[in-house]
C-alpha positions as protocol buffer text, in pm:
chain_id: "A"
residue {
  index: 1
  type: MET
  ca { x: 0 y: 0 z: 0 }
}
residue {
  index: 2
  type: THR
  ca { x: 138 y: 339 z: -97 }
}
residue {
  index: 3
  type: LEU
  ca { x: 149 y: 641 z: 131 }
}
residue {
  index: 4
  type: THR
  ca { x: -105 y: 813 z: -95 }
}
residue {
  index: 5
  type: SER
  ca { x: -358 y: 529 z: -70 }
}
residue {
  index: 6
  type: LEU
  ca { x: -306 y: 504 z: 307 }
}
residue {
  index: 7
  type: THR
  ca { x: -375 y: 877 z: 343 }
}
residue {
  index: 8
  type: PHE
  ca { x: -694 y: 836 z: 140 }
}
residue {
  index: 9
  type: LEU
  ca { x: -812 y: 552 z: 363 }
}
residue {
  index: 10
  type: LEU
  ca { x: -748 y: 759 z: 676 }
}
residue {
  index: 11
  type: LEU
  ca { x: -945 y: 1052 z: 537 }
}
residue {
  index: 12
  type: ALA
  ca { x: -1229 y: 828 z: 424 }
}
residue {
  index: 13
  type: ALA
  ca { x: -1259 y: 647 z: 759 }
}
residue {
  index: 14
  type: PRO
  ca { x: -1598 y: 704 z: 924 }
}
residue {
  index: 15
  type: ASP
  ca { x: -1618 y: 948 z: 1213 }
}
residue {
  index: 16
  type: PRO
  ca { x: -1650 y: 728 z: 1527 }
}
residue {
  index: 17
  type: ARG
  ca { x: -1880 y: 985 z: 1689 }
}
residue {
  index: 18
  type: PHE
  ca { x: -2160 y: 879 z: 1455 }
}
residue {
  index: 19
  type: ALA
  ca { x: -2328 y: 563 z: 1326 }
}
residue {
  index: 20
  type: ALA
  ca { x: -2091 y: 369 z: 1102 }
}
residue {
  index: 21
  type: SER
  ca { x: -2332 y: 160 z: 897 }
}
residue {
  index: 22
  type: VAL
  ca { x: -2697 y: 75 z: 833 }
}
residue {
  index: 23
  type: VAL
  ca { x: -2758 y: -287 z: 931 }
}
residue {
  index: 24
  type: SER
  ca { x: -3117 y: -323 z: 814 }
}
residue {
  index: 25
  type: TYR
  ca { x: -3425 y: -121 z: 726 }
}
residue {
  index: 26
  type: SER
  ca { x: -3781 y: -156 z: 597 }
}
residue {
  index: 27
  type: ASP
  ca { x: -4077 y: 63 z: 499 }
}
residue {
  index: 28
  type: LEU
  ca { x: -3894 y: 391 z: 468 }
}
residue {
  index: 29
  type: GLY
  ca { x: -4033 y: 712 z: 321 }
}
residue {
  index: 30
  type: PHE
  ca { x: -4064 y: 818 z: -38 }
}
residue {
  index: 31
  type: GLY
  ca { x: -3826 y: 1012 z: -262 }
}
residue {
  index: 32
  type: VAL
  ca { x: -3549 y: 1193 z: -74 }
}
residue {
  index: 33
  type: TYR
  ca { x: -3699 y: 1061 z: 252 }
}
residue {
  index: 34
  type: GLY
  ca { x: -3628 y: 699 z: 162 }
}
residue {
  index: 35
  type: ASP
  ca { x: -3247 y: 697 z: 150 }
}
residue {
  index: 36
  type: PRO
  ca { x: -3120 y: 494 z: 450 }
}
residue {
  index: 37
  type: GLY
  ca { x: -2773 y: 645 z: 409 }
}
residue {
  index: 38
  type: ALA
  ca { x: -2911 y: 980 z: 524 }
}
residue {
  index: 39
  type: VAL
  ca { x: -2879 y: 869 z: 889 }
}
residue {
  index: 40
  type: LEU
  ca { x: -2506 y: 795 z: 868 }
}
residue {
  index: 41
  type: GLY
  ca { x: -2235 y: 1034 z: 972 }
}
residue {
  index: 42
  type: LYS
  ca { x: -2292 y: 1384 z: 1103 }
}
residue {
  index: 43
  type: PRO
  ca { x: -2653 y: 1510 z: 1115 }
}
residue {
  index: 44
  type: ALA
  ca { x: -2748 y: 1789 z: 877 }
}
residue {
  index: 45
  type: THR
  ca { x: -2583 y: 2127 z: 933 }
}
residue {
  index: 46
  type: TRP
  ca { x: -2712 y: 2324 z: 631 }
}
residue {
  index: 47
  type: ILE
  ca { x: -3031 y: 2287 z: 428 }
}
residue {
  index: 48
  type: ARG
  ca { x: -3125 y: 2401 z: 83 }
}
residue {
  index: 49
  type: ASP
  ca { x: -3398 y: 2655 z: 154 }
}
residue {
  index: 50
  type: VAL
  ca { x: -3630 y: 2641 z: -145 }
}
residue {
  index: 51
  type: VAL
  ca { x: -3897 y: 2833 z: 49 }
}
residue {
  index: 52
  type: ASN
  ca { x: -3723 y: 3158 z: 136 }
}
residue {
  index: 53
  type: GLY
  ca { x: -3438 y: 3159 z: -115 }
}
residue {
  index: 54
  type: GLY
  ca { x: -3141 y: 3373 z: -18 }
}
residue {
  index: 55
  type: PRO
  ca { x: -2776 y: 3332 z: -115 }
}
residue {
  index: 56
  type: GLU
  ca { x: -2732 y: 2983 z: -259 }
}
residue {
  index: 57
  type: GLU
  ca { x: -3071 y: 2894 z: -101 }
}
residue {
  index: 58
  type: ARG
  ca { x: -2873 y: 2797 z: 209 }
}
residue {
  index: 59
  type: VAL
  ca { x: -2993 y: 2806 z: 571 }
}
residue {
  index: 60
  type: ALA
  ca { x: -2852 y: 2653 z: 890 }
}
residue {
  index: 61
  type: VAL
  ca { x: -3038 y: 2374 z: 1069 }
}
residue {
  index: 62
  type: SER
  ca { x: -3168 y: 2523 z: 1392 }
}
residue {
  index: 63
  type: TRP
  ca { x: -3461 y: 2538 z: 1629 }
}
residue {
  index: 64
  type: GLY
  ca { x: -3618 y: 2776 z: 1380 }
}
residue {
  index: 65
  type: TYR
  ca { x: -3554 y: 2566 z: 1069 }
}
residue {
  index: 66
  type: PRO
  ca { x: -3552 y: 2184 z: 1097 }
}
residue {
  index: 67
  type: ALA
  ca { x: -3373 y: 1943 z: 866 }
}
residue {
  index: 68
  type: TRP
  ca { x: -3582 y: 1843 z: 565 }
}
residue {
  index: 69
  type: ASP
  ca { x: -3556 y: 1763 z: 194 }
}
residue {
  index: 70
  type: THR
  ca { x: -3186 y: 1799 z: 95 }
}
residue {
  index: 71
  type: ASP
  ca { x: -2868 y: 1982 z: 185 }
}
residue {
  index: 72
  type: PRO
  ca { x: -2736 y: 2257 z: -49 }
}
residue {
  index: 73
  type: ASP
  ca { x: -2561 y: 1990 z: -258 }
}
residue {
  index: 74
  type: GLY
  ca { x: -2882 y: 1794 z: -312 }
}
residue {
  index: 75
  type: ARG
  ca { x: -2810 y: 1509 z: -71 }
}
residue {
  index: 76
  type: PRO
  ca { x: -3100 y: 1371 z: 139 }
}
residue {
  index: 77
  type: VAL
  ca { x: -3065 y: 1464 z: 506 }
}
residue {
  index: 78
  type: VAL
  ca { x: -3340 y: 1273 z: 688 }
}
residue {
  index: 79
  type: VAL
  ca { x: -3513 y: 941 z: 645 }
}
residue {
  index: 80
  type: THR
  ca { x: -3880 y: 877 z: 727 }
}
residue {
  index: 81
  type: VAL
  ca { x: -3961 y: 548 z: 900 }
}
residue {
  index: 82
  type: ARG
  ca { x: -4320 y: 452 z: 823 }
}
residue {
  index: 83
  type: PRO
  ca { x: -4550 y: 258 z: 1062 }
}
residue {
  index: 84
  type: GLY
  ca { x: -4434 y: -101 z: 1076 }
}
residue {
  index: 85
  type: GLY
  ca { x: -4093 y: -8 z: 940 }
}
residue {
  index: 86
  type: HIS
  ca { x: -3756 y: 30 z: 1107 }
}
residue {
  index: 87
  type: ILE
  ca { x: -3398 y: 136 z: 1055 }
}
residue {
  index: 88
  type: THR
  ca { x: -3107 y: -15 z: 1248 }
}
residue {
  index: 89
  type: VAL
  ca { x: -2754 y: 126 z: 1262 }
}
residue {
  index: 90
  type: SER
  ca { x: -2430 y: 4 z: 1412 }
}
residue {
  index: 91
  type: PHE
  ca { x: -2148 y: 184 z: 1592 }
}
residue {
  index: 92
  type: ASP
  ca { x: -1779 y: 101 z: 1578 }
}
residue {
  index: 93
  type: PRO
  ca { x: -1643 y: 95 z: 1843 }
}
residue {
  index: 94
  type: PRO
  ca { x: -1945 y: 11 z: 2062 }
}
residue {
  index: 95
  type: ILE
  ca { x: -2113 y: 273 z: 2279 }
}
residue {
  index: 96
  type: MET
  ca { x: -2028 y: 225 z: 2646 }
}
residue {
  index: 97
  type: ASN
  ca { x: -2255 y: 275 z: 2946 }
}
residue {
  index: 98
  type: ASP
  ca { x: -2042 y: 533 z: 3125 }
}
residue {
  index: 99
  type: PRO
  ca { x: -2166 y: 766 z: 3403 }
}
residue {
  index: 100
  type: ARG
  ca { x: -1873 y: 996 z: 3318 }
}
residue {
  index: 101
  type: HIS
  ca { x: -2040 y: 1087 z: 2990 }
}
residue {
  index: 102
  type: TRP
  ca { x: -2217 y: 1424 z: 2977 }
}
residue {
  index: 103
  type: TYR
  ca { x: -2496 y: 1419 z: 3239 }
}
residue {
  index: 104
  type: GLY
  ca { x: -2480 y: 1036 z: 3245 }
}
residue {
  index: 105
  type: TYR
  ca { x: -2627 y: 1000 z: 2895 }
}
residue {
  index: 106
  type: ASP
  ca { x: -2464 y: 768 z: 2643 }
}
residue {
  index: 107
  type: PHE
  ca { x: -2610 y: 834 z: 2297 }
}
residue {
  index: 108
  type: ILE
  ca { x: -2826 y: 1085 z: 2110 }
}
residue {
  index: 109
  type: VAL
  ca { x: -3084 y: 1045 z: 1833 }
}
residue {
  index: 110
  type: TYR
  ca { x: -3140 y: 1341 z: 1601 }
}
residue {
  index: 111
  type: GLY
  ca { x: -3468 y: 1395 z: 1413 }
}
residue {
  index: 112
  type: ASN
  ca { x: -3642 y: 1702 z: 1277 }
}
residue {
  index: 113
  type: PRO
  ca { x: -3896 y: 1808 z: 1541 }
}
residue {
  index: 114
  type: VAL
  ca { x: -4043 y: 2157 z: 1518 }
}
residue {
  index: 115
  type: ILE
  ca { x: -4070 y: 2406 z: 1804 }
}
residue {
  index: 116
  type: GLY
  ca { x: -4338 y: 2672 z: 1769 }
}
residue {
  index: 117
  type: CYS
  ca { x: -4200 y: 3024 z: 1714 }
}
residue {
  index: 118
  type: ASP
  ca { x: -4361 y: 3360 z: 1656 }
}
residue {
  index: 119
  type: ARG
  ca { x: -4204 y: 3398 z: 1311 }
}
residue {
  index: 120
  type: GLY
  ca { x: -4020 y: 3201 z: 1048 }
}
residue {
  index: 121
  type: VAL
  ca { x: -3645 y: 3179 z: 1004 }
}
residue {
  index: 122
  type: SER
  ca { x: -3448 y: 3235 z: 684 }
}
residue {
  index: 123
  type: TRP
  ca { x: -3082 y: 3291 z: 599 }
}
residue {
  index: 124
  type: ASP
  ca { x: -3069 y: 3650 z: 730 }
}
residue {
  index: 125
  type: THR
  ca { x: -3292 y: 3622 z: 1039 }
}
residue {
  index: 126
  type: ASP
  ca { x: -3156 y: 3750 z: 1371 }
}
residue {
  index: 127
  type: LEU
  ca { x: -3244 y: 3476 z: 1620 }
}
residue {
  index: 128
  type: ALA
  ca { x: -3267 y: 3737 z: 1896 }
}
residue {
  index: 129
  type: ASN
  ca { x: -3591 y: 3848 z: 1727 }
}
residue {
  index: 130
  type: VAL
  ca { x: -3753 y: 3502 z: 1712 }
}
residue {
  index: 131
  type: ARG
  ca { x: -3935 y: 3384 z: 2024 }
}
residue {
  index: 132
  type: VAL
  ca { x: -4060 y: 3044 z: 2134 }
}
residue {
  index: 133
  type: THR
  ca { x: -4440 y: 3029 z: 2160 }
}
residue {
  index: 134
  type: ALA
  ca { x: -4657 y: 2813 z: 2383 }
}
residue {
  index: 135
  type: GLY
  ca { x: -4780 y: 2599 z: 2095 }
}
residue {
  index: 136
  type: GLY
  ca { x: -4714 y: 2511 z: 1736 }
}
residue {
  index: 137
  type: ASP
  ca { x: -4477 y: 2221 z: 1801 }
}
residue {
  index: 138
  type: PHE
  ca { x: -4463 y: 1916 z: 1578 }
}
residue {
  index: 139
  type: ILE
  ca { x: -4298 y: 1604 z: 1716 }
}
residue {
  index: 140
  type: GLU
  ca { x: -4338 y: 1240 z: 1612 }
}
residue {
  index: 141
  type: PRO
  ca { x: -4175 y: 1028 z: 1885 }
}
residue {
  index: 142
  type: ALA
  ca { x: -4080 y: 678 z: 1775 }
}
residue {
  index: 143
  type: ALA
  ca { x: -3950 y: 382 z: 1974 }
}
residue {
  index: 144
  type: VAL
  ca { x: -3573 y: 354 z: 2017 }
}
residue {
  index: 145
  type: SER
  ca { x: -3418 y: 15 z: 2096 }
}
residue {
  index: 146
  type: VAL
  ca { x: -3058 y: -86 z: 2170 }
}
residue {
  index: 147
  type: SER
  ca { x: -2868 y: -412 z: 2156 }
}
residue {
  index: 148
  type: PRO
  ca { x: -2511 y: -533 z: 2210 }
}
residue {
  index: 149
  type: ASP
  ca { x: -2545 y: -819 z: 1960 }
}
residue {
  index: 150
  type: GLY
  ca { x: -2852 y: -761 z: 1742 }
}
residue {
  index: 151
  type: VAL
  ca { x: -3034 y: -1045 z: 1921 }
}
residue {
  index: 152
  type: VAL
  ca { x: -3126 y: -920 z: 2268 }
}
residue {
  index: 153
  type: TRP
  ca { x: -3290 y: -577 z: 2267 }
}
residue {
  index: 154
  type: HIS
  ca { x: -3402 y: -315 z: 2516 }
}
residue {
  index: 155
  type: THR
  ca { x: -3672 y: -70 z: 2406 }
}
residue {
  index: 156
  type: TYR
  ca { x: -3712 y: 265 z: 2577 }
}
residue {
  index: 157
  type: PRO
  ca { x: -4056 y: 406 z: 2665 }
}
residue {
  index: 158
  type: VAL
  ca { x: -4187 y: 641 z: 2398 }
}
residue {
  index: 159
  type: GLY
  ca { x: -4271 y: 996 z: 2497 }
}
residue {
  index: 160
  type: PRO
  ca { x: -4204 y: 1360 z: 2411 }
}
residue {
  index: 161
  type: TYR
  ca { x: -3863 y: 1342 z: 2582 }
}
residue {
  index: 162
  type: SER
  ca { x: -3783 y: 983 z: 2491 }
}
residue {
  index: 163
  type: GLY
  ca { x: -3796 y: 881 z: 2129 }
}
residue {
  index: 164
  type: ALA
  ca { x: -3662 y: 941 z: 1783 }
}
residue {
  index: 165
  type: ASP
  ca { x: -3797 y: 1269 z: 1644 }
}
residue {
  index: 166
  type: ALA
  ca { x: -3889 y: 1382 z: 1996 }
}
residue {
  index: 167
  type: TYR
  ca { x: -3759 y: 1683 z: 2191 }
}
residue {
  index: 168
  type: TRP
  ca { x: -3518 y: 1842 z: 2122 }
}
residue {
  index: 169
  type: PRO
  ca { x: -3459 y: 2002 z: 1781 }
}
residue {
  index: 170
  type: THR
  ca { x: -3112 y: 2034 z: 1632 }
}
residue {
  index: 171
  type: MET
  ca { x: -2902 y: 2348 z: 1678 }
}
residue {
  index: 172
  type: ALA
  ca { x: -2620 y: 2274 z: 1436 }
}
residue {
  index: 173
  type: HIS
  ca { x: -2422 y: 2592 z: 1505 }
}
residue {
  index: 174
  type: LEU
  ca { x: -2370 y: 2833 z: 1792 }
}
residue {
  index: 175
  type: TRP
  ca { x: -2540 y: 3170 z: 1747 }
}
residue {
  index: 176
  type: ASN
  ca { x: -2319 y: 3479 z: 1759 }
}
residue {
  index: 177
  type: ARG
  ca { x: -2512 y: 3773 z: 1904 }
}
residue {
  index: 178
  type: GLN
  ca { x: -2247 y: 4025 z: 1801 }
}
residue {
  index: 179
  type: THR
  ca { x: -2234 y: 3935 z: 1432 }
}
residue {
  index: 180
  type: LYS
  ca { x: -2601 y: 3826 z: 1426 }
}
residue {
  index: 181
  type: GLY
  ca { x: -2492 y: 3516 z: 1242 }
}
residue {
  index: 182
  type: TRP
  ca { x: -2381 y: 3159 z: 1286 }
}
residue {
  index: 183
  type: GLY
  ca { x: -2058 y: 3068 z: 1459 }
}
residue {
  index: 184
  type: PRO
  ca { x: -1877 y: 2734 z: 1503 }
}
residue {
  index: 185
  type: GLU
  ca { x: -2054 y: 2399 z: 1487 }
}
residue {
  index: 186
  type: SER
  ca { x: -2218 y: 2280 z: 1805 }
}
residue {
  index: 187
  type: ASP
  ca { x: -2097 y: 1969 z: 1987 }
}
residue {
  index: 188
  type: TRP
  ca { x: -2280 y: 1666 z: 1846 }
}
residue {
  index: 189
  type: THR
  ca { x: -2171 y: 1456 z: 2146 }
}
residue {
  index: 190
  type: LYS
  ca { x: -2309 y: 1688 z: 2413 }
}
residue {
  index: 191
  type: PRO
  ca { x: -2674 y: 1641 z: 2514 }
}
residue {
  index: 192
  type: VAL
  ca { x: -2921 y: 1912 z: 2604 }
}
residue {
  index: 193
  type: PRO
  ca { x: -2875 y: 1996 z: 2975 }
}
residue {
  index: 194
  type: PRO
  ca { x: -3099 y: 1772 z: 3187 }
}
residue {
  index: 195
  type: GLY
  ca { x: -3419 y: 1894 z: 3344 }
}
residue {
  index: 196
  type: TRP
  ca { x: -3538 y: 2100 z: 3047 }
}
residue {
  index: 197
  type: GLN
  ca { x: -3914 y: 2122 z: 3010 }
}
residue {
  index: 198
  type: ARG
  ca { x: -4092 y: 2260 z: 2706 }
}
residue {
  index: 199
  type: SER
  ca { x: -4306 y: 2502 z: 2912 }
}
residue {
  index: 200
  type: LEU
  ca { x: -3998 y: 2676 z: 3055 }
}
residue {
  index: 201
  type: LEU
  ca { x: -3888 y: 2794 z: 2710 }
}
residue {
  index: 202
  type: VAL
  ca { x: -4196 y: 3001 z: 2624 }
}
residue {
  index: 203
  type: GLY
  ca { x: -4100 y: 3363 z: 2554 }
}
residue {
  index: 204
  type: LEU
  ca { x: -3729 y: 3296 z: 2515 }
}
residue {
  index: 205
  type: SER
  ca { x: -3561 y: 3403 z: 2193 }
}
residue {
  index: 206
  type: LEU
  ca { x: -3380 y: 3144 z: 1984 }
}
residue {
  index: 207
  type: ALA
  ca { x: -3061 y: 3334 z: 2066 }
}
residue {
  index: 208
  type: ASP
  ca { x: -3141 y: 3271 z: 2434 }
}
residue {
  index: 209
  type: VAL
  ca { x: -3197 y: 2903 z: 2356 }
}
residue {
  index: 210
  type: SER
  ca { x: -2861 y: 2883 z: 2181 }
}
residue {
  index: 211
  type: ASP
  ca { x: -2692 y: 3029 z: 2491 }
}
residue {
  index: 212
  type: LEU
  ca { x: -2873 y: 2791 z: 2725 }
}
residue {
  index: 213
  type: LEU
  ca { x: -2777 y: 2488 z: 2517 }
}
residue {
  index: 214
  type: GLN
  ca { x: -2417 y: 2550 z: 2628 }
}
residue {
  index: 215
  type: GLY
  ca { x: -2279 y: 2421 z: 2299 }
}
residue {
  index: 216
  type: SER
  ca { x: -2509 y: 2120 z: 2267 }
}
residue {
  index: 217
  type: ALA
  ca { x: -2638 y: 2039 z: 1919 }
}
residue {
  index: 218
  type: GLY
  ca { x: -2969 y: 1920 z: 2066 }
}
residue {
  index: 219
  type: GLY
  ca { x: -3133 y: 1585 z: 1992 }
}
residue {
  index: 220
  type: CYS
  ca { x: -3292 y: 1333 z: 2226 }
}
residue {
  index: 221
  type: ALA
  ca { x: -3039 y: 1173 z: 2463 }
}
residue {
  index: 222
  type: PHE
  ca { x: -3054 y: 827 z: 2623 }
}
residue {
  index: 223
  type: ASP
  ca { x: -2881 y: 658 z: 2915 }
}
residue {
  index: 224
  type: LEU
  ca { x: -2783 y: 293 z: 2870 }
}
residue {
  index: 225
  type: ALA
  ca { x: -2822 y: 217 z: 3241 }
}
residue {
  index: 226
  type: PRO
  ca { x: -3192 y: 116 z: 3213 }
}
residue {
  index: 227
  type: SER
  ca { x: -3103 y: -137 z: 2943 }
}
residue {
  index: 228
  type: GLY
  ca { x: -2872 y: -332 z: 3171 }
}
residue {
  index: 229
  type: PHE
  ca { x: -2613 y: -348 z: 2893 }
}
residue {
  index: 230
  type: LYS
  ca { x: -2252 y: -251 z: 2959 }
}
residue {
  index: 231
  type: SER
  ca { x: -2220 y: -153 z: 2595 }
}
residue {
  index: 232
  type: ILE
  ca { x: -2424 y: -159 z: 2276 }
}
residue {
  index: 233
  type: ARG
  ca { x: -2338 y: -171 z: 1909 }
}
residue {
  index: 234
  type: PHE
  ca { x: -2685 y: -143 z: 1754 }
}
residue {
  index: 235
  type: ILE
  ca { x: -2958 y: 122 z: 1771 }
}
residue {
  index: 236
  type: LYS
  ca { x: -3298 y: 66 z: 1609 }
}
residue {
  index: 237
  type: VAL
  ca { x: -3580 y: 311 z: 1543 }
}
residue {
  index: 238
  type: THR
  ca { x: -3925 y: 162 z: 1487 }
}
residue {
  index: 239
  type: GLY
  ca { x: -4149 y: 368 z: 1264 }
}
residue {
  index: 240
  type: SER
  ca { x: -4445 y: 594 z: 1324 }
}
residue {
  index: 241
  type: TRP
  ca { x: -4391 y: 838 z: 1036 }
}
residue {
  index: 242
  type: SER
  ca { x: -4093 y: 970 z: 1230 }
}
residue {
  index: 243
  type: GLU
  ca { x: -3786 y: 1130 z: 1075 }
}
residue {
  index: 244
  type: VAL
  ca { x: -3430 y: 1035 z: 1169 }
}
residue {
  index: 245
  type: ASP
  ca { x: -3137 y: 1260 z: 1085 }
}
residue {
  index: 246
  type: GLY
  ca { x: -2856 y: 1080 z: 1265 }
}
residue {
  index: 247
  type: PHE
  ca { x: -2712 y: 919 z: 1576 }
}
residue {
  index: 248
  type: SER
  ca { x: -2415 y: 1010 z: 1793 }
}
residue {
  index: 249
  type: ARG
  ca { x: -2237 y: 877 z: 2097 }
}
residue {
  index: 250
  type: VAL
  ca { x: -2207 y: 1108 z: 2400 }
}
residue {
  index: 251
  type: GLY
  ca { x: -1867 y: 1238 z: 2497 }
}
residue {
  index: 252
  type: ARG
  ca { x: -1714 y: 1329 z: 2829 }
}
residue {
  index: 253
  type: PRO
  ca { x: -1677 y: 1682 z: 2962 }
}
residue {
  index: 254
  type: THR
  ca { x: -1324 y: 1810 z: 2992 }
}
residue {
  index: 255
  type: TRP
  ca { x: -1396 y: 1929 z: 3345 }
}
residue {
  index: 256
  type: PRO
  ca { x: -1595 y: 1778 z: 3635 }
}
residue {
  index: 257
  type: ILE
  ca { x: -1966 y: 1856 z: 3631 }
}
residue {
  index: 258
  type: ARG
  ca { x: -2225 y: 1818 z: 3901 }
}
residue {
  index: 259
  type: GLN
  ca { x: -2475 y: 1548 z: 3812 }
}
residue {
  index: 260
  type: GLN
  ca { x: -2825 y: 1694 z: 3799 }
}
residue {
  index: 261
  type: PRO
  ca { x: -3157 y: 1510 z: 3840 }
}
residue {
  index: 262
  type: ARG
  ca { x: -3354 y: 1450 z: 3522 }
}
residue {
  index: 263
  type: ASP
  ca { x: -3728 y: 1511 z: 3503 }
}
residue {
  index: 264
  type: HIS
  ca { x: -3776 y: 1270 z: 3212 }
}
């Protein structure tokens, strides 16, 4: 093997933060929503905005604009799992049950839930001027199951804070209040701080939400402890017309944090 080919292989290696492969699937959506490969790798960061236009029809995925259709290059970004269907992914290396992970969570599922806001978001919107309303949400929680071997499974209860395409939406980038624009990418391995409740966000601006996320990219986080597994390799989403954008393992903080009780 030449040095050039070795370099190519290293660059092409999958990012271990995210799902490495699709193991199986059935009854997915139609058109761009039926590509199982859409759930692999990093969740969507930018979307082609065919509604509002703007430069290159490009808008960041955020609490004000969920992932849908395609990215600016025309690649599908989410997959729909229809009732009776499923999609199963694998991680390499396995995901460990580790209380030292952020807030004790171990993995995150990203969908495209919608949080009600008092106005729409486009490429030039200042998020400080967009506020969360009391209603107008759209979530489609679906069952999430985990397994170390693909044979024995644990399925989590389904609810607004526990499921694929449940709370919380994706915030792919940090919001910069000074420039009124997007900053660096958020941390895909950091969950939403525990204890968040939907009702507590009413009246906050999306800029406030970005600050409160403390760098988290959002998503619905899960702890492996209830499964009884020391580690898992497989995650399965069972369909209910839910969308899945991606999966990530949870990382560890670089400084000690005080464990907080979770309300969900």
